[in-house]
N, C-alpha and C positions, 0 to 999 in steps of 0.2 A: 431628422437624420437622413442623409442621402444614401443611395444604394451602395456607393463605394464605401462609406463609413460603416454601414451595416455589414457588408461583406468582410471588411477588415476585422470588425469586432467578432464576427462569427468564427473566423479561422485564426484569430490572434491567440498567442500564447502568453501566459503570465511570465514576467521576468524570472530567471532562475534564482536570483538572489532574494526574491520575495517569499517569505515563509508561507506555506500553504496548510500545514498541519500544526496545531497547537501542541499536541502530545500524542503519544501512542495509545490507542485503545488497549484495554486489558488483554484482549485476545492476542493482539500483535506483540505485546510485551511478553506474554507467555511463550509465544513462538520464538522470539529472540532468546529468551532464557533457555528454552529447549535446545535450540541450535548450539548455543555455547556449552551447555551441559554435556552434549554428545560430542563436542569437539569438531563440529561440522561447519565452522565459520567460513572457511575458504570456499567450499562448494556452494554454500548457501549464498554468499555474497556474489559469486560468479553467476549463479542462476538468477538472483534478483537483479543484477545489472543487465542481464540479457533480456529480462521481461519488463524492465522499467518502462519502455515506450508503450507497452500494452496494458498499463495499470488500469486505465478507464474501461477497457474491454473486459478485463478481469473483474472489475466491480460489477459490471452488468451481468456477467456470467454468475457471479456470487448471488446477485439479486434473483436471478432465474432459478438457481439451485437451492435457495433458502427454504422453500416448502419441502423439498426432498431431504434437506439436511436434518430435519427433525427425526428422521429414521436413524441417522448415524451419530448425531450430536445435537447441538442446540441451534435452532433456527435463528434465535436472537443473536448468537455469536456470528453466524454467517452474515446477517444483516449489518452487524457492527463492522465486520471486515469490508463489506461492500461500501458502506459509507466512508470508511477510511480511504479505500482505494480510489474513490472518486476524486480525491485531491491529488494533484500532480506530484507533490513532494512526499507522499506517503511512503513509497518504497525507499526513497533516500533516507527517510527518518528511521526506517527499520534497519537499513544497512548501518547507519551511524550508531544505533543502539547496540547492534551485534558487535561492532568494533569496540564500543565502550565496555561492554560486558567482557569481551575477550581480553582487553587490557587489564581489567580488574582481577581477572582470574589468575 
């Protein structure tokens, strides 16, 4: 592989139509249910749309905070969120799930 090909691969993005997440982890499903139960769909979707480009950075932050999360909650759940956020389409899946739950309500 040439340097140019390596460079393009390193900074290449997956196509938007390619699914990146098979399903929502349980913790993100609970988050979506909690948002809809509180009637906070619109603010949550606006916030998630704003932070969508930063989802990978958020995953790395979640990995860093997972040892500390044991004090406030489950470190396993924090790692589950971090693994989900590593995928580019994870936040889009959460937004779609919130919209689905809001329509069902």
